Backbone as a chain_set.jsonl record, in Angstrom:
{"seq": "XXXXXXXXXXXXXXXXXXXXXXXXXXXXXXXXXXXXXXXXXXXXXXXXXXXXXXXXXXXXXXXXXXXXXXXXXXXXXXXXXXXXXXXXXXXXXXXXXXXXXXXXXXXXXXXXXXXXXXXXXXXXXXXXXXXXXXXXXXXXXXXXXXXXXXXXXXXXXXXXXXXXXXXXXXXXXXXXXXXXXXXXXXXXX", "coords": {"N": [[-12.795, -8.044, 8.859], [-10.538, -9.706, 6.872], [-8.419, -11.426, 7.826], [-9.334, -12.203, 10.248], [-11.452, -13.771, 9.767], [-13.864, -12.526, 9.321], [-15.395, -12.298, 6.994], [-16.469, -14.881, 6.532], [-18.088, -15.112, 8.767], [-19.969, -13.272, 8.121], [-21.275, -14.533, 6.167], [-20.073, -14.776, 3.687], [-18.773, -16.75, 1.158], [-16.141, -16.839, 0.176], [-13.709, -14.736, 1.213], [-11.074, -13.39, 1.67], [-7.443, -13.108, 2.128], [-5.028, -14.424, -0.151], [-2.053, -16.224, -0.714], [0.368, -15.822, -3.276], [2.36, -17.283, -5.985], [4.617, -15.704, -6.223], [5.091, -14.803, -3.713], [3.398, -12.748, -2.902], [0.325, -11.196, -1.79], [-3.129, -11.56, -2.439], [-6.306, -10.282, -2.1], [-9.365, -11.935, -2.231], [-12.752, -11.799, -3.051], [-15.438, -13.571, -3.164], [-18.582, -13.167, -3.511], [-21.027, -13.715, -4.543], [-23.233, -15.913, -6.374], [-22.767, -15.71, -9.088], [-20.128, -14.708, -9.162], [-18.866, -16.955, -8.065], [-19.384, -18.997, -9.955], [-18.085, -17.949, -12.265], [-15.457, -17.7, -11.305], [-14.786, -20.39, -10.679], [-15.012, -21.603, -13.222], [-12.998, -20.205, -14.643], [-10.671, -20.999, -13.314], [-10.524, -23.731, -13.458], [-12.074, -25.242, -11.672], [-14.401, -26.725, -11.942], [-15.712, -28.888, -10.773], [-16.263, -27.995, -8.194], [-17.967, -25.874, -8.776], [-20.17, -27.22, -9.768], [-21.114, -28.599, -7.603], [-23.807, -29.229, -5.512], [-23.74, -28.752, -2.786], [-22.373, -26.449, -2.514], [-23.71, -24.301, -3.568], [-24.471, -21.777, -2.68], [-23.641, -18.729, -0.945], [-23.786, -19.083, 1.831], [-23.601, -21.872, 2.074], [-21.07, -22.269, 0.934], [-19.529, -20.866, 2.784], [-19.902, -22.5, 4.996], [-18.494, -24.651, 4.194], [-15.763, -24.187, 4.113], [-13.537, -25.745, 4.657], [-13.367, -27.357, 2.469], [-13.362, -25.673, 0.212], [-11.521, -23.491, 0.49], [-8.796, -24.557, 0.671], [-8.495, -25.419, -1.993], [-8.694, -23.048, -3.445], [-6.535, -21.733, -2.356], [-4.491, -23.297, -3.441], [-4.765, -22.737, -6.163], [-4.161, -19.952, -6.172], [-1.534, -20.056, -5.204], [-0.235, -21.182, -7.322], [0.093, -19.262, -9.202], [1.489, -16.094, -10.234], [1.106, -12.93, -8.585], [0.417, -10.965, -10.462], [-0.525, -12.531, -12.599], [-2.74, -13.803, -11.383], [-4.319, -11.573, -10.724], [-4.826, -10.497, -13.276], [-6.422, -12.489, -14.382], [-8.547, -12.541, -12.555], [-9.593, -10.025, -12.985], [-10.413, -10.326, -15.638], [-12.579, -12.14, -15.389], [-14.224, -10.733, -13.808], [-14.362, -10.855, -10.935], [-14.356, -9.764, -7.645], [-11.349, -8.432, -6.297], [-8.269, -7.578, -4.644], [-5.024, -6.473, -4.641], [-2.622, -6.922, -2.069], [-0.683, -4.44, -1.063], [2.476, -2.829, -0.367], [3.775, 0.195, 1.107], [5.848, 1.053, -0.637], [5.059, 0.114, -3.097], [3.437, 2.048, -4.086], [5.095, 3.796, -5.388], [5.4, 2.877, -7.957], [2.903, 3.026, -8.956], [0.662, 3.575, -11.553], [-1.337, 5.61, -11.646], [-0.631, 7.424, -9.598], [1.868, 8.148, -10.58], [1.197, 9.613, -12.739], [1.402, 12.233, -12.297], [0.911, 12.809, -9.664], [2.859, 12.206, -7.828], [5.691, 13.687, -6.344], [9.056, 14.754, -6.744], [11.518, 14.939, -4.282], [14.453, 16.121, -2.608], [16.608, 14.306, -0.557], [18.265, 14.627, 2.646], [20.655, 13.344, 2.334], [21.188, 13.745, -0.282], [20.142, 12.218, -2.366], [17.316, 11.793, -4.577], [13.852, 11.314, -3.948], [10.554, 9.979, -4.466], [7.514, 11.386, -3.424], [4.204, 11.57, -2.09], [2.027, 14.044, -3.332], [-0.032, 16.83, -2.317], [-3.472, 16.042, -1.773], [-5.059, 17.527, -3.719], [-6.602, 19.224, -6.397], [-6.653, 21.559, -9.087], [-7.899, 23.818, -11.551], [-6.76, 26.222, -11.714], [-4.182, 26.377, -10.725], [-1.013, 24.659, -10.49], [0.223, 22.126, -8.507], [3.362, 21.982, -6.925], [6.739, 21.261, -5.839], [7.775, 23.557, -3.627], [9.812, 24.127, -1.824], [12.67, 22.319, -0.874], [12.764, 19.588, 1.476], [13.846, 20.358, 4.796], [17.1, 19.77, 6.249], [18.03, 17.708, 9.062], [17.893, 19.573, 11.921], [18.266, 21.927, 10.578], [16.68, 24.278, 10.776], [16.466, 24.643, 13.463], [17.704, 26.466, 15.244], [16.489, 28.948, 14.498], [13.776, 28.377, 15.047], [13.845, 27.915, 17.822], [14.675, 30.435, 18.68], [12.408, 31.936, 17.957], [10.669, 30.869, 19.779], [11.505, 32.028, 22.044], [13.884, 31.376, 23.302], [17.131, 32.159, 24.521], [20.325, 32.935, 23.005], [22.401, 31.72, 24.473], [20.981, 29.772, 25.878], [20.095, 28.193, 23.77], [22.546, 27.221, 22.781], [23.309, 25.752, 25.011], [21.333, 23.75, 25.032], [22.027, 22.455, 22.644], [24.632, 21.596, 23.304], [24.046, 19.752, 25.275], [22.981, 17.763, 23.784], [20.298, 17.691, 23.298], [19.162, 18.997, 21.158], [19.788, 19.448, 17.637], [21.739, 21.63, 15.837], [21.693, 23.951, 13.106], [21.695, 22.228, 10.93], [22.743, 20.074, 8.147], [25.974, 20.522, 6.701], [26.177, 21.648, 3.562], [27.66, 20.433, 0.583], [28.903, 21.346, -2.684], [26.44, 20.82, -5.182], [24.485, 20.096, -3.472], [24.859, 18.079, -1.607], [25.288, 16.66, 1.651], [28.046, 17.139, 3.9]], "CA": [[-11.4, -8.13, 8.503], [-10.334, -11.044, 6.325], [-7.547, -12.288, 8.62], [-10.073, -12.665, 11.426], [-12.574, -14.589, 9.331], [-15.099, -11.746, 9.352], [-16.194, -12.593, 5.805], [-17.247, -16.106, 6.693], [-19.142, -14.869, 9.76], [-21.014, -12.494, 7.452], [-21.921, -15.397, 5.187], [-19.391, -14.805, 2.396], [-18.101, -18.025, 0.935], [-14.705, -16.589, 0.034], [-13.507, -13.318, 1.536], [-9.82, -13.416, 2.411], [-6.171, -12.994, 1.425], [-4.407, -15.664, -0.609], [-0.645, -16.052, -1.079], [0.648, -16.19, -4.657], [3.639, -17.943, -6.234], [5.709, -14.744, -6.044], [5.077, -14.398, -2.303], [2.548, -11.586, -2.688], [-1.001, -11.608, -1.33], [-4.26, -10.971, -3.153], [-7.594, -10.476, -1.433], [-10.406, -12.395, -3.143], [-14.085, -11.705, -2.445], [-16.475, -14.231, -3.967], [-19.748, -12.841, -2.683], [-22.283, -14.037, -5.221], [-23.18, -17.142, -7.165], [-22.133, -15.366, -10.359], [-18.68, -14.699, -8.91], [-18.439, -18.329, -7.833], [-19.394, -19.726, -11.228], [-17.029, -17.43, -13.138], [-14.166, -18.048, -10.706], [-14.561, -21.825, -10.841], [-14.771, -21.874, -14.648], [-11.708, -19.625, -15.027], [-9.533, -21.654, -12.671], [-10.606, -25.185, -13.576], [-12.698, -25.832, -10.482], [-15.775, -27.023, -12.359], [-16.327, -29.814, -9.819], [-16.803, -27.187, -7.098], [-19.094, -25.097, -9.306], [-21.313, -28.115, -9.981], [-21.467, -29.253, -6.339], [-24.976, -28.586, -4.904], [-23.427, -28.36, -1.409], [-21.65, -25.179, -2.568], [-24.442, -23.433, -4.493], [-24.826, -20.486, -2.077], [-22.59, -18.195, -0.077], [-23.882, -19.714, 3.155], [-23.059, -23.232, 1.969], [-19.616, -22.162, 0.721], [-18.95, -20.465, 4.075], [-19.933, -23.675, 5.875], [-17.609, -25.676, 3.636], [-14.42, -23.626, 3.901], [-12.548, -26.827, 4.698], [-13.292, -27.932, 1.119], [-13.144, -24.681, -0.845], [-10.354, -22.62, 0.692], [-7.537, -25.178, 0.232], [-8.434, -25.466, -3.465], [-8.405, -21.689, -3.909], [-5.145, -21.483, -1.967], [-3.632, -23.98, -4.414], [-4.831, -21.943, -7.399], [-3.408, -18.716, -5.967], [-0.12, -20.39, -5.022], [0.329, -21.619, -8.602], [0.172, -18.106, -10.093], [2.03, -14.857, -9.675], [0.042, -11.963, -8.278], [-0.004, -10.321, -11.712], [-1.339, -13.491, -13.354], [-4.009, -13.97, -10.678], [-5.081, -10.329, -10.865], [-5.283, -10.382, -14.669], [-7.522, -13.431, -14.587], [-9.677, -12.08, -11.739], [-10.148, -8.876, -13.721], [-11.085, -10.836, -16.837], [-13.863, -12.776, -15.049], [-14.971, -9.766, -12.995], [-14.539, -11.289, -9.555], [-13.667, -8.767, -6.814], [-10.025, -8.76, -5.778], [-7.437, -6.423, -4.32], [-3.681, -6.873, -4.225], [-2.133, -6.345, -0.822], [0.538, -3.733, -1.418], [3.189, -2.131, 0.689], [3.89, 1.603, 0.727], [6.759, 1.262, -1.754], [4.358, -0.18, -4.341], [2.863, 3.296, -4.585], [6.068, 4.48, -6.233], [5.239, 2.439, -9.339], [1.486, 3.101, -9.296], [0.492, 4.429, -12.744], [-2.154, 6.79, -11.371], [0.171, 8.393, -8.854], [2.962, 8.629, -11.41], [0.685, 10.487, -13.794], [1.543, 13.61, -11.858], [0.569, 12.975, -8.258], [4.061, 12.062, -7.018], [6.649, 14.769, -6.537], [10.413, 14.397, -6.34], [12.179, 15.809, -3.313], [15.827, 15.724, -2.326], [16.851, 13.944, 0.838], [19.432, 15.235, 3.27], [21.83, 12.655, 1.813], [21.401, 14.175, -1.655], [19.35, 11.437, -3.317], [15.931, 12.234, -4.735], [12.833, 10.294, -3.75], [9.203, 10.399, -4.807], [6.601, 11.461, -2.29], [2.855, 11.948, -2.504], [1.671, 15.45, -3.248], [-1.28, 17.112, -1.607], [-4.618, 15.483, -2.497], [-5.828, 18.679, -4.172], [-6.449, 19.521, -7.817], [-7.253, 22.834, -9.458], [-7.67, 24.308, -12.906], [-6.13, 27.534, -11.604], [-2.774, 26.283, -10.362], [-0.408, 23.341, -10.488], [1.006, 21.894, -7.306], [4.758, 21.617, -7.153], [7.591, 21.359, -4.663], [8.276, 24.939, -3.517], [11.062, 24.075, -1.074], [13.11, 20.963, -0.523], [12.652, 19.396, 2.92], [15.063, 20.775, 5.507], [17.912, 18.753, 6.897], [17.857, 17.61, 10.506], [18.492, 20.686, 12.643], [18.519, 23.074, 9.698], [15.973, 25.473, 11.235], [16.285, 24.549, 14.906], [18.112, 27.715, 15.887], [15.452, 29.952, 14.233], [12.553, 27.995, 15.764], [14.065, 28.143, 19.257], [14.657, 31.892, 18.894], [10.997, 32.357, 17.896], [10.02, 30.401, 21.002], [11.957, 32.856, 23.145], [15.147, 30.936, 23.9], [18.291, 33.028, 24.285], [21.407, 32.257, 22.29], [23.128, 30.854, 25.414], [20.113, 28.612, 26.162], [20.124, 27.353, 22.567], [23.849, 26.547, 22.773], [23.291, 24.765, 26.098], [20.519, 22.623, 24.547], [22.836, 21.739, 21.653], [25.747, 20.944, 24.005], [23.531, 18.598, 26.02], [22.505, 16.75, 22.829], [18.836, 17.735, 23.212], [18.799, 19.475, 19.822], [20.853, 19.573, 16.647], [21.667, 22.975, 15.281], [22.24, 24.411, 11.835], [21.54, 21.26, 9.852], [23.947, 19.553, 7.5], [26.777, 21.443, 5.906], [26.022, 21.155, 2.209], [28.731, 20.584, -0.385], [28.341, 21.712, -3.99], [25.55, 19.762, -5.652], [23.439, 19.862, -2.497], [25.109, 16.899, -0.768], [25.852, 16.985, 2.961], [29.42, 16.684, 4.13]], "C": [[-11.1, -9.554, 8.064], [-9.491, -11.953, 7.206], [-8.233, -12.802, 9.863], [-11.287, -13.498, 11.044], [-13.898, -13.861, 9.321], [-15.991, -12.089, 8.161], [-17.039, -13.827, 5.96], [-18.35, -15.926, 7.722], [-20.283, -14.044, 9.16], [-21.71, -13.303, 6.36], [-21.25, -15.403, 3.825], [-18.631, -16.111, 2.274], [-16.598, -17.885, 0.836], [-14.502, -15.093, 0.215], [-12.228, -13.22, 2.347], [-8.624, -13.231, 1.495], [-5.655, -14.37, 1.042], [-2.992, -15.35, -1.069], [-0.42, -16.571, -2.493], [2.047, -16.787, -4.789], [4.82, -17.009, -6.026], [5.7, -14.118, -4.656], [4.363, -13.069, -2.066], [1.233, -12.115, -2.125], [-2.053, -10.849, -2.119], [-5.524, -11.319, -2.374], [-8.612, -10.871, -2.488], [-11.724, -12.381, -2.393], [-15.098, -12.318, -3.41], [-17.75, -14.144, -3.153], [-21.077, -13.108, -3.367], [-22.121, -15.346, -5.977], [-22.542, -16.888, -8.526], [-20.613, -15.332, -10.222], [-18.162, -16.13, -8.823], [-18.344, -19.101, -9.144], [-18.25, -19.264, -12.139], [-15.644, -17.797, -12.616], [-13.844, -19.521, -10.967], [-14.273, -22.185, -12.297], [-13.387, -21.392, -15.063], [-10.533, -20.444, -14.508], [-9.645, -23.181, -12.631], [-11.17, -25.889, -12.359], [-14.166, -26.174, -10.757], [-16.477, -27.971, -11.397], [-16.924, -29.061, -8.633], [-18.025, -26.398, -7.563], [-20.346, -25.958, -9.444], [-21.828, -28.755, -8.692], [-22.654, -28.536, -5.686], [-24.749, -28.182, -3.441], [-22.683, -27.029, -1.335], [-22.385, -24.144, -3.416], [-24.977, -22.14, -3.865], [-23.659, -20.012, -1.214], [-22.604, -18.885, 1.281], [-23.295, -21.123, 3.126], [-21.549, -23.21, 1.746], [-18.912, -21.767, 2.018], [-18.89, -21.649, 5.028], [-18.965, -24.761, 5.411], [-16.22, -25.131, 3.309], [-13.351, -24.719, 3.857], [-12.378, -27.488, 3.335], [-12.883, -26.899, 0.081], [-11.835, -23.917, -0.708], [-9.043, -23.303, 0.293], [-7.392, -25.235, -1.296], [-8.1, -24.089, -4.027], [-6.974, -21.296, -3.533], [-4.185, -22.104, -2.974], [-3.615, -23.231, -5.743], [-3.966, -20.7, -7.256], [-1.909, -19.001, -5.889], [0.55, -20.808, -6.328], [0.549, -20.462, -9.573], [0.899, -16.954, -9.425], [0.856, -13.933, -9.377], [-0.48, -11.318, -9.561], [-0.893, -11.249, -12.535], [-2.715, -13.663, -12.719], [-4.891, -12.742, -10.871], [-5.637, -10.183, -12.275], [-6.482, -11.292, -14.916], [-8.748, -13.038, -13.768], [-10.373, -10.904, -12.432], [-10.963, -9.356, -14.916], [-12.459, -11.414, -16.509], [-14.702, -11.93, -14.104], [-15.371, -10.311, -11.626], [-13.749, -10.303, -8.691], [-12.358, -9.284, -6.22], [-9.333, -7.457, -5.391], [-6.055, -6.936, -3.938], [-3.326, -6.207, -2.906], [-0.769, -5.739, -1.136], [1.227, -3.189, -0.188], [3.39, -0.689, 0.229], [4.811, 1.853, -0.466], [6.118, 0.938, -3.094], [3.727, 1.07, -4.936], [3.805, 4.004, -5.55], [5.97, 4.062, -7.691], [3.776, 2.455, -9.778], [1.285, 4.052, -10.474], [-0.303, 5.707, -12.466], [-1.356, 7.844, -10.615], [1.282, 8.975, -9.717], [2.489, 9.484, -12.574], [0.692, 11.938, -13.343], [1.263, 13.831, -10.393], [1.765, 12.802, -7.331], [5.027, 13.192, -7.35], [8.013, 14.316, -6.052], [10.964, 15.439, -5.381], [13.572, 15.257, -3.051], [15.984, 15.435, -0.845], [18.085, 14.67, 1.356], [20.721, 14.618, 2.725], [22.106, 13.01, 0.353], [20.617, 13.406, -2.694], [17.96, 12.042, -3.456], [15.01, 11.04, -4.537], [11.497, 10.863, -4.18], [8.358, 10.39, -3.546], [5.245, 11.936, -2.797], [2.657, 13.442, -2.341], [0.385, 15.612, -2.458], [-2.454, 16.579, -2.429], [-5.584, 16.585, -2.94], [-5.577, 18.862, -5.663], [-7.162, 20.832, -8.113], [-6.958, 23.132, -10.917], [-6.893, 25.616, -12.89], [-4.652, 27.486, -11.246], [-2.326, 24.831, -10.418], [0.428, 23.209, -9.222], [2.427, 21.501, -7.683], [5.505, 21.709, -5.827], [8.148, 22.776, -4.632], [9.622, 24.969, -2.821], [11.409, 22.623, -0.827], [13.0, 20.806, 0.992], [13.956, 19.793, 3.616], [15.819, 19.571, 6.053], [17.661, 18.779, 8.395], [18.603, 18.754, 11.184], [18.664, 21.961, 11.832], [17.871, 24.362, 10.204], [15.793, 25.511, 12.748], [16.604, 25.868, 15.608], [17.012, 28.775, 15.703], [14.171, 29.662, 15.009], [12.707, 28.264, 17.259], [14.099, 29.642, 19.573], [13.215, 32.41, 18.901], [10.245, 31.944, 19.152], [10.516, 31.16, 22.232], [13.233, 32.412, 23.821], [16.25, 31.934, 23.56], [19.363, 32.218, 23.562], [22.171, 31.313, 23.226], [22.292, 29.615, 25.77], [20.112, 27.639, 24.976], [21.43, 26.568, 22.513], [23.908, 25.474, 23.856], [22.477, 23.534, 25.692], [21.313, 21.785, 23.548], [23.968, 20.973, 22.329], [25.284, 19.714, 24.771], [23.055, 17.475, 25.097], [21.002, 16.744, 22.662], [18.364, 18.182, 21.836], [20.033, 19.443, 18.927], [20.683, 20.922, 15.982], [22.25, 23.055, 13.883], [22.252, 23.376, 10.723], [22.841, 20.798, 9.25], [24.697, 20.677, 6.795], [26.755, 20.894, 4.498], [27.249, 21.436, 1.359], [28.1, 21.066, -1.683], [27.523, 20.535, -4.498], [24.504, 19.387, -4.629], [23.662, 18.663, -1.597], [25.703, 17.326, 0.568], [27.28, 16.466, 3.077], [29.431, 15.586, 5.169]], "O": [[-11.374, -10.504, 8.798], [-9.803, -13.137, 7.333], [-7.755, -13.756, 10.477], [-12.069, -13.889, 11.912], [-14.952, -14.497, 9.313], [-17.212, -12.163, 8.304], [-18.205, -13.835, 5.565], [-19.426, -16.507, 7.586], [-21.419, -14.108, 9.629], [-22.629, -12.809, 5.706], [-21.795, -15.98, 2.884], [-17.927, -16.519, 3.198], [-15.859, -18.72, 1.356], [-15.053, -14.285, -0.533], [-12.268, -12.997, 3.557], [-8.751, -13.198, 0.271], [-5.81, -15.343, 1.78], [-2.754, -14.339, -1.73], [-0.942, -17.62, -2.87], [2.821, -16.797, -3.832], [5.913, -17.463, -5.688], [6.239, -13.029, -4.454], [4.695, -12.346, -1.126], [1.044, -13.325, -1.997], [-1.899, -9.666, -2.425], [-5.776, -12.476, -2.037], [-8.716, -10.219, -3.527], [-11.825, -12.871, -1.268], [-15.553, -11.666, -4.35], [-17.977, -14.93, -2.233], [-22.134, -12.767, -2.835], [-21.006, -15.822, -6.189], [-21.851, -17.756, -9.059], [-19.896, -15.866, -11.069], [-17.147, -16.473, -9.43], [-17.349, -19.775, -9.409], [-17.535, -20.086, -12.712], [-14.761, -18.162, -13.392], [-12.75, -19.85, -11.426], [-13.381, -22.989, -12.571], [-12.675, -22.106, -15.769], [-9.514, -20.569, -15.186], [-8.945, -23.84, -11.864], [-10.779, -27.016, -12.053], [-15.045, -25.944, -9.926], [-17.691, -27.884, -11.214], [-17.976, -29.445, -8.121], [-19.002, -26.269, -6.826], [-21.46, -25.469, -9.254], [-22.881, -29.393, -8.702], [-22.538, -27.361, -5.338], [-25.49, -27.354, -2.912], [-22.393, -26.532, -0.247], [-21.766, -23.211, -3.929], [-25.838, -21.481, -4.448], [-22.805, -20.801, -0.811], [-21.551, -19.231, 1.817], [-22.577, -21.52, 4.043], [-20.826, -24.037, 2.304], [-17.83, -22.27, 2.319], [-17.93, -21.787, 5.786], [-18.657, -25.685, 6.163], [-15.583, -25.561, 2.348], [-12.38, -24.62, 3.107], [-11.35, -28.114, 3.076], [-12.131, -27.218, -0.84], [-11.122, -23.722, -1.692], [-8.23, -22.67, -0.381], [-6.286, -25.111, -1.821], [-7.318, -23.971, -4.97], [-6.289, -20.614, -4.295], [-3.172, -21.496, -3.321], [-2.566, -23.107, -6.375], [-3.132, -20.42, -8.117], [-1.107, -18.256, -6.452], [1.777, -20.789, -6.426], [1.124, -20.652, -10.645], [0.923, -16.85, -8.198], [-0.252, -14.142, -9.869], [-1.688, -11.146, -9.723], [-1.895, -10.813, -13.102], [-3.731, -13.67, -13.413], [-6.082, -12.87, -11.153], [-6.79, -9.791, -12.452], [-7.44, -10.902, -15.583], [-9.875, -13.187, -14.239], [-11.601, -10.82, -12.45], [-12.059, -8.86, -15.175], [-13.409, -11.205, -17.264], [-15.765, -12.358, -13.654], [-16.53, -10.245, -11.216], [-12.584, -10.035, -8.981], [-12.275, -10.404, -5.717], [-9.77, -6.372, -5.772], [-5.924, -7.742, -3.018], [-3.693, -5.057, -2.663], [0.183, -6.458, -1.439], [0.639, -3.101, 0.89], [3.188, -0.393, -0.949], [4.57, 2.784, -1.235], [6.574, 1.428, -4.128], [3.507, 1.147, -6.144], [3.355, 4.734, -6.433], [6.405, 4.8, -8.575], [3.445, 1.953, -10.852], [1.693, 5.211, -10.406], [0.025, 6.768, -12.997], [-1.403, 9.025, -10.958], [1.604, 10.158, -9.604], [3.308, 10.023, -13.319], [0.041, 12.781, -13.96], [1.371, 14.962, -9.918], [1.704, 13.205, -6.169], [5.155, 13.596, -8.505], [8.12, 13.582, -5.069], [10.891, 16.644, -5.626], [13.83, 14.07, -3.25], [15.552, 16.211, 0.008], [18.847, 15.254, 0.585], [21.754, 15.284, 2.661], [23.138, 12.623, -0.193], [20.441, 13.896, -3.81], [17.484, 12.727, -2.55], [15.337, 9.912, -4.904], [11.323, 12.08, -4.25], [8.477, 9.496, -2.708], [5.158, 12.623, -3.814], [3.067, 14.031, -1.341], [-0.203, 14.635, -1.994], [-2.429, 16.658, -3.658], [-6.762, 16.578, -2.585], [-4.455, 18.672, -6.133], [-8.154, 21.17, -7.467], [-5.915, 22.754, -11.45], [-6.42, 26.071, -13.931], [-3.941, 28.47, -11.448], [-3.137, 23.906, -10.397], [1.24, 24.08, -8.908], [2.648, 20.773, -8.65], [4.965, 22.177, -4.825], [8.912, 23.159, -5.518], [10.49, 25.759, -3.192], [10.526, 21.796, -0.596], [13.128, 21.79, 1.721], [15.042, 19.584, 3.076], [15.249, 18.504, 6.285], [17.14, 19.757, 8.93], [19.818, 18.881, 11.031], [19.154, 22.965, 12.348], [18.461, 25.435, 10.072], [15.035, 26.337, 13.257], [15.847, 26.321, 16.467], [16.643, 29.437, 16.673], [13.551, 30.572, 15.562], [11.789, 28.787, 17.891], [13.607, 30.067, 20.618], [12.848, 33.223, 19.749], [9.284, 32.604, 19.544], [10.007, 30.96, 23.334], [13.636, 33.006, 24.821], [16.296, 32.48, 22.458], [19.313, 30.989, 23.514], [22.55, 30.217, 22.813], [22.843, 28.529, 25.944], [20.126, 26.422, 25.158], [21.418, 25.37, 22.227], [24.488, 24.409, 23.646], [22.878, 22.404, 25.973], [21.28, 20.556, 23.596], [24.239, 19.826, 21.972], [26.03, 18.744, 24.905], [22.761, 16.372, 25.556], [20.466, 15.886, 21.959], [17.284, 17.791, 21.394], [21.167, 19.413, 19.405], [19.572, 21.298, 15.608], [23.174, 22.324, 13.529], [22.79, 23.651, 9.65], [23.917, 21.09, 9.771], [24.1, 21.658, 6.353], [27.256, 19.797, 4.251], [27.812, 22.53, 1.402], [26.877, 21.181, -1.768], [27.881, 19.38, -4.267], [23.713, 18.473, -4.858], [22.743, 18.258, -0.885], [26.524, 18.242, 0.623], [27.662, 15.487, 2.435], [30.494, 15.066, 5.507]]}, "num_chains": 1, "name": "protein.A"}
């Protein structure tokens, strides 16, 4: 795990997250001499590339005090998008650290893997579909998600509760019954 320094204990010279100018984080894994040379050339760190004390992963790992601050400065001077574009260009392993909301703008997911559902409040949101594909059918939203308590009464009846027991549970606040009362347009009152 990069935050615990696992990469350096495994002998990787650079194997960790770096903060960018736009307050994002990008994981950089420089695990070979080729990565090191290309990275240093791309980001103007030729002095590090030419240093014989840094010509192997083991030596770079032993010299984190010299290399990591320089890479931190490079990352901090660029936005995540700029850093990623340049890392891609020089073919050095990287991975942006994303949050779950970043998935909503992911091109691959938006090519048909995200489905829109309506919330209890009436707004629509995107959610991940099932990780299944078929030539025989297309996945879609068959039913909108239920509102809180919308099916509670039916579920409790199936479990064997009597109507008076269900009402007692609702009166005690243990359950919510009958879900939201929907206005026209599908919005709750």
